[in-house]
Backbone as CSV, one residue per row, in Angstrom:
resi,resn,N_x,N_y,N_z,CA_x,CA_y,CA_z,C_x,C_y,C_z
1,MET,33.877,53.444,61.066,33.332,52.217,62.029,32.072,53.313,63.121
2,SER,32.000,54.451,63.356,31.275,55.330,63.766,29.778,55.330,62.963
3,PHE,29.996,54.984,61.798,29.040,55.280,61.150,28.030,53.966,61.052
4,LEU,29.055,52.730,60.965,27.823,51.382,61.271,27.606,51.434,62.712
5,LYS,28.458,51.966,63.648,27.341,51.808,64.998,26.121,52.303,65.437
6,PHE,26.110,53.723,64.460,25.038,54.498,64.304,24.257,54.247,63.806
7,PHE,24.200,53.714,62.378,23.325,52.572,61.548,22.783,51.301,62.064
8,SER,23.425,50.809,63.060,23.267,49.676,64.038,22.210,49.909,65.203
9,ALA,22.315,50.937,66.032,21.748,51.724,66.725,20.341,52.236,66.403
10,CYS,20.415,52.608,65.170,18.707,53.250,64.643,18.195,51.886,64.311
11,PHE,19.175,51.187,63.512,18.356,50.159,62.994,17.524,49.261,64.713
12,ILE,18.259,48.852,65.537,17.728,48.042,66.761,16.527,49.156,67.434
13,SER,16.896,50.235,67.231,15.852,51.079,68.092,14.319,50.709,66.962
14,PHE,14.495,50.899,65.743,13.516,50.790,64.824,12.643,49.433,65.361
15,ILE,13.529,48.260,65.596,12.922,47.050,65.522,12.228,47.099,66.802
16,LEU,12.803,47.601,68.093,12.100,47.643,69.034,11.118,48.634,69.042
17,MET,10.842,49.895,68.296,9.263,50.548,68.464,8.765,49.753,68.023
18,SER,8.864,49.037,66.990,7.489,48.045,66.048,7.860,47.114,66.820
19,CYS,8.282,46.636,67.604,7.645,45.548,68.663,6.698,46.163,70.057
20,THR,7.238,47.093,70.304,6.253,47.938,71.638,5.145,48.307,71.032
21,THR,4.812,48.851,69.989,3.383,49.370,69.752,2.819,48.016,69.311
22,HIS,3.277,47.081,69.054,1.841,45.924,68.733,1.791,45.273,70.002
23,VAL,2.655,45.683,71.143,2.624,44.942,72.269,1.436,46.012,72.881
24,GLU,1.851,47.402,72.842,0.940,48.129,73.679,-0.507,48.325,73.312
25,VAL,-0.813,47.870,71.740,-2.330,47.862,71.148,-2.923,46.308,72.061
26,HIS,-1.980,45.726,72.175,-2.946,44.613,73.334,-2.856,44.519,74.710
27,SER,-2.043,45.537,75.197,-1.687,45.688,76.513,-3.064,46.747,77.129
28,GLN,-3.597,47.132,76.142,-4.882,47.887,76.676,-6.169,47.065,77.410
29,LEU,-5.999,45.646,77.260,-6.628,44.842,77.561,-6.510,44.854,79.222
30,ASN,-7.364,44.552,80.157,-7.534,44.570,81.628,-5.929,43.744,81.940
31,GLU,-5.076,44.087,82.778,-3.984,43.185,83.032,-4.532,41.495,83.321
32,ASN,-5.232,41.528,83.883,-5.583,40.644,84.503,-6.380,39.353,83.452
33,VAL,-6.308,39.923,82.386,-7.300,39.181,81.162,-6.403,37.726,80.911
34,ASP,-7.762,37.010,80.642,-7.170,35.712,80.939,-6.960,35.263,79.428
35,LYS,-5.649,34.131,79.340,-5.040,33.649,78.444,-6.177,33.450,77.111
36,GLU,-6.946,33.030,77.688,-7.792,32.201,76.319,-8.070,33.864,75.452
37,VAL,-8.624,34.666,76.482,-8.800,36.059,75.242,-7.855,36.271,74.612
38,PHE,-6.460,36.334,75.369,-5.610,36.767,74.456,-5.337,35.850,72.955
39,LYS,-5.238,34.651,73.657,-5.416,33.857,72.388,-6.485,34.264,71.620
40,LYS,-7.598,34.388,71.657,-8.624,34.995,70.563,-8.397,36.495,69.736
41,LEU,-7.337,37.028,70.829,-7.006,38.440,69.990,-5.905,38.182,68.998
42,GLN,-5.104,37.140,69.191,-4.239,36.754,68.351,-4.495,35.980,66.989
43,ARG,-5.992,35.086,67.310,-6.465,34.662,66.276,-7.055,35.277,65.249
44,ALA,-7.949,36.370,65.728,-8.531,37.176,65.055,-7.779,38.347,64.714
45,ASP,-6.818,38.527,64.813,-5.525,39.261,63.811,-5.281,38.630,63.124
46,SER,-5.209,37.654,63.221,-4.329,36.329,62.161,-5.447,36.447,60.979
47,LEU,-6.423,35.916,61.540,-7.496,35.750,60.867,-7.874,37.432,59.731
48,TYR,-7.623,38.341,60.692,-8.223,39.563,60.008,-6.766,39.389,58.327
49,SER,-5.669,39.404,59.218,-4.716,39.386,57.953,-4.538,38.646,56.713
50,ASP,-5.560,37.448,57.389,-5.197,36.362,56.075,-6.652,36.990,55.315
51,GLY,-7.394,37.821,55.936,-8.537,38.017,54.489,-9.694,37.594,54.904
52,ARG,-9.832,36.313,56.057,-11.031,35.739,56.230,-11.956,36.560,57.543
53,LEU,-12.210,37.508,56.835,-13.120,38.489,57.642,-14.372,38.005,58.473
54,ALA,-15.083,37.118,58.040,-16.429,36.559,58.583,-15.810,35.942,60.088
55,ASP,-14.634,34.868,59.645,-13.876,34.570,61.023,-13.313,35.447,62.097
56,ALA,-12.890,36.235,61.373,-12.122,37.704,61.778,-13.483,38.227,62.714
57,GLU,-14.317,38.726,62.020,-15.294,39.073,62.843,-16.282,38.699,63.950
58,ALA,-16.083,37.363,63.706,-16.929,36.153,64.880,-16.086,36.415,66.039
59,ALA,-14.856,36.394,65.948,-13.537,36.245,67.066,-13.551,37.864,67.848
60,TYR,-13.910,38.939,66.918,-13.504,40.140,67.579,-15.107,40.476,68.227
61,LEU,-15.674,40.008,67.463,-17.195,39.933,68.517,-17.275,39.222,69.899
62,SER,-16.747,37.819,70.314,-16.331,37.513,70.695,-15.687,38.289,72.006
63,ILE,-14.903,38.607,71.613,-13.801,39.772,72.494,-14.520,40.787,73.335
64,VAL,-15.151,41.464,72.049,-15.995,42.602,72.433,-17.222,42.497,73.519
65,LYS,-17.488,41.239,73.534,-18.332,40.864,74.273,-18.278,40.832,75.764
66,LYS,-17.002,40.408,75.816,-16.339,39.921,77.509,-15.982,41.310,77.768
67,TYR,-14.901,42.356,76.604,-14.467,43.736,77.084,-15.142,45.087,76.029
68,LYS,-16.262,44.843,76.437,-17.046,45.904,75.813,-16.359,47.597,75.300
69,ASN,-15.589,48.001,75.933,-14.679,49.130,75.721,-13.415,48.983,75.099
70,TYR,-13.082,47.942,74.358,-11.975,47.299,73.918,-12.051,47.608,72.794
71,GLY,-11.367,49.179,72.647,-11.491,50.080,71.213,-10.744,49.453,70.337
72,TYR,-9.574,48.732,70.368,-9.024,47.920,69.315,-9.806,47.318,68.732
73,ALA,-10.623,45.943,69.272,-11.568,45.298,68.891,-12.729,45.866,67.746
74,TRP,-13.356,46.929,68.452,-14.186,48.110,67.568,-13.635,48.282,66.575
75,PHE,-12.323,48.882,66.815,-12.000,49.397,65.295,-11.634,48.629,64.254
76,LYS,-11.165,47.541,64.395,-10.764,46.309,63.523,-12.200,45.763,62.962
77,LEU,-13.459,45.328,63.620,-14.520,45.396,63.251,-15.121,46.337,62.530
78,GLY,-14.790,47.579,62.663,-15.247,48.722,61.373,-14.453,48.211,60.680
79,ASN,-13.289,48.099,60.557,-12.781,47.842,59.168,-13.026,46.560,58.530
80,ILE,-13.813,45.523,59.505,-14.243,44.660,58.766,-15.682,45.043,57.856
81,TYR,-16.336,45.551,58.580,-17.526,46.353,57.829,-17.409,47.328,56.716
82,ILE,-16.272,47.926,56.896,-16.352,48.906,55.529,-15.922,48.206,54.552
83,ARG,-14.707,47.218,54.676,-14.675,46.254,53.449,-15.523,45.456,53.035
84,THR,-16.777,44.953,53.920,-17.445,44.312,53.318,-19.034,44.890,52.940
85,LYS,-18.957,46.539,53.108,-20.064,47.191,52.518,-20.962,47.579,53.631
86,GLN,-20.845,47.165,54.842,-21.888,47.117,55.824,-21.624,48.431,56.872
87,TYR,-21.729,49.571,56.097,-21.356,51.001,56.545,-22.376,51.508,57.683
88,ASN,-23.331,51.032,58.080,-23.847,51.709,59.561,-23.378,50.602,60.682
89,ALA,-22.898,49.243,60.385,-22.303,48.814,61.388,-20.839,48.938,61.538
90,ALA,-20.309,49.535,60.284,-19.110,50.138,60.568,-18.796,51.576,61.011
91,VAL,-19.733,52.200,60.846,-20.251,53.568,61.845,-20.497,53.211,63.249
92,LEU,-20.593,52.391,63.517,-21.380,51.493,64.920,-20.032,51.480,65.743
93,SER,-19.221,50.542,64.877,-18.198,49.695,65.327,-17.181,51.207,65.665
94,TYR,-17.029,52.099,64.527,-15.875,53.187,64.729,-16.484,53.752,66.074
95,GLU,-17.549,54.604,65.940,-17.904,54.951,67.276,-17.624,54.614,68.630
96,LYS,-18.302,53.177,68.481,-17.544,52.768,70.161,-15.703,52.672,70.288
97,ALA,-15.371,52.548,69.158,-13.676,52.720,68.992,-13.703,54.216,69.577
98,VAL,-13.945,55.398,69.009,-13.736,56.793,69.234,-14.161,56.749,70.808
99,LYS,-15.144,56.206,71.370,-15.876,56.613,72.737,-14.734,55.939,73.621
100,SER,-14.195,54.700,73.202,-13.080,54.516,74.403,-11.530,54.607,73.860
101,GLU,-11.360,54.804,73.081,-10.068,55.857,72.484,-10.281,56.805,71.991
102,PRO,-10.156,57.992,72.618,-10.647,59.553,72.239,-9.629,59.948,71.369
103,ASP,-8.282,59.108,71.730,-7.097,60.079,70.906,-6.490,59.155,69.484
104,ASN,-7.705,58.466,69.398,-7.378,57.137,68.093,-7.617,58.221,67.038
105,TYR,-6.627,58.598,66.489,-6.749,59.420,65.156,-7.603,58.363,63.992
106,LYS,-6.928,57.375,63.479,-7.365,56.096,62.949,-8.610,55.985,62.751
107,ALA,-9.470,55.987,64.124,-10.649,55.464,64.054,-11.471,56.628,63.593
108,TRP,-11.119,57.769,64.407,-11.771,59.133,63.812,-11.980,59.297,62.340
109,ASN,-10.707,59.158,61.627,-10.505,59.020,60.353,-11.457,58.098,59.409
110,ASN,-11.500,56.760,59.929,-12.391,55.711,59.654,-13.626,55.621,59.770
111,LEU,-13.964,56.551,60.793,-15.381,56.835,61.142,-16.354,57.789,59.988
112,ALA,-15.197,58.857,59.684,-15.429,60.164,58.640,-15.554,58.904,57.370
113,LEU,-14.832,58.210,57.126,-15.016,57.525,55.861,-16.312,56.878,55.912
114,ALA,-16.428,55.681,57.017,-17.652,55.276,56.811,-18.777,56.002,56.964
115,ARG,-19.299,57.275,57.846,-20.487,57.997,57.331,-20.240,58.615,55.787
116,THR,-19.230,58.789,55.037,-19.390,59.360,53.760,-19.529,58.051,52.875
117,LYS,-19.179,56.748,53.131,-20.081,55.688,52.265,-20.930,55.517,52.621
118,GLN,-21.378,55.583,53.700,-22.929,55.807,54.108,-23.868,56.445,53.123
119,ALA,-23.205,57.785,53.384,-23.912,59.261,52.289,-24.048,58.695,50.759
120,ILE,-22.954,57.971,50.652,-22.728,57.532,49.160,-23.933,56.344,48.925
121,SER,-23.921,55.536,49.539,-24.748,54.607,49.670,-26.651,55.153,49.131
122,VAL,-26.813,56.181,50.379,-27.902,56.655,50.605,-28.265,57.394,49.148
123,ILE,-27.282,58.084,48.433,-27.768,59.007,46.923,-27.981,57.630,45.891
124,GLU,-27.144,56.605,46.047,-27.605,55.651,45.358,-28.788,55.072,45.058
125,GLU,-29.186,55.030,46.355,-30.547,54.597,46.425,-31.791,55.355,46.062
126,ALA,-31.368,56.578,46.249,-32.243,57.542,46.167,-32.220,57.871,44.453
127,GLU,-30.927,57.465,43.694,-30.721,57.881,42.076,-32.217,56.840,41.236
128,GLU,-31.962,55.487,42.108,-32.818,54.246,41.732,-34.552,55.045,41.732
129,VAL,-34.914,56.077,42.501,-35.821,56.792,42.768,-36.624,57.360,41.816
130,PHE,-35.356,58.507,41.405,-35.484,59.731,40.379,-35.404,59.152,39.181
131,PRO,-35.920,59.264,38.191,-35.524,58.996,36.732,-34.660,59.703,36.524
132,ALA,-33.390,59.307,35.285,-32.325,60.032,34.750,-32.947,61.111,34.107
133,GLY,-32.478,62.086,34.087,-32.764,63.206,33.173,-33.189,64.286,33.887
134,THR,-34.157,63.898,35.139,-34.680,64.783,36.159,-33.910,65.847,36.956
135,PRO,-33.920,66.891,37.290,-33.219,67.590,38.167,-32.889,67.113,39.399
136,GLU,-33.651,66.403,40.052,-33.420,65.941,41.479,-32.215,64.803,40.911
137,HIS,-32.060,63.997,39.781,-31.186,63.139,39.773,-29.889,63.809,39.424
138,SER,-30.250,64.555,38.343,-28.761,65.544,38.399,-28.265,65.989,39.758
139,SER,-28.904,66.405,40.580,-28.369,67.096,41.783,-27.912,65.978,42.568
140,LEU,-28.547,64.595,42.697,-27.813,63.875,43.482,-26.383,63.472,43.095
141,GLN,-26.343,63.138,41.496,-25.510,62.902,41.198,-23.877,63.742,41.095
142,ALA,-24.452,65.089,41.248,-23.274,66.245,41.414,-22.694,65.908,42.966
143,PHE,-24.004,65.577,44.002,-23.410,65.590,45.276,-22.804,64.326,45.593
144,LYS,-22.885,63.018,44.669,-22.248,62.056,44.827,-20.628,62.165,44.680
145,ARG,-20.977,63.053,43.487,-19.673,63.374,42.790,-18.163,64.210,43.666
146,VAL,-19.330,65.102,44.776,-18.543,65.938,45.344,-17.972,65.067,46.721
147,LEU,-18.766,64.227,47.409,-18.562,63.146,48.142,-17.141,62.279,48.226
148,LEU,-17.815,61.746,46.340,-16.405,60.699,45.807,-15.197,61.556,45.966
149,ASN,-14.850,62.357,45.669,-13.825,63.471,45.019,-13.515,63.894,46.835
150,ALA,-14.050,64.119,48.061,-13.711,64.466,49.595,-13.020,63.153,49.934
151,SER,-13.398,61.987,49.406,-13.222,60.261,50.312,-11.993,59.861,49.598
152,ARG,-11.598,60.258,48.655,-10.105,59.959,48.269,-9.153,60.407,48.807
């Protein structure tokens, strides 16, 4: 019987922790945030979860237009831009996310990933300039392999 009580207490604690972390993300907004913006945030999160990235992007952009330092929205925009291979926009979004939330480990991690993908993209452009078989092309390919292995 005591095991069942312990298990139940742990399960309930886990559920409550999950709920509070979701609420905490949105509590970063000003306490006086209007209901319209909160609804936009819920809609943006829903669109993002459904994979409707263009619509989610527009929704998050409308939020950061009003709340320029809202790190959560900038972070989600960075995620959208990574997924759509818009690496320059991803870097800018993650930079704004870490500026407003310097303790957000995931934003720092994703900023590094975005910059790595940006570097790989530059190397791929350079590979088109230098003919295959040249020392320059081989050097670019070697550097690209290092970056690809580092980003895994």
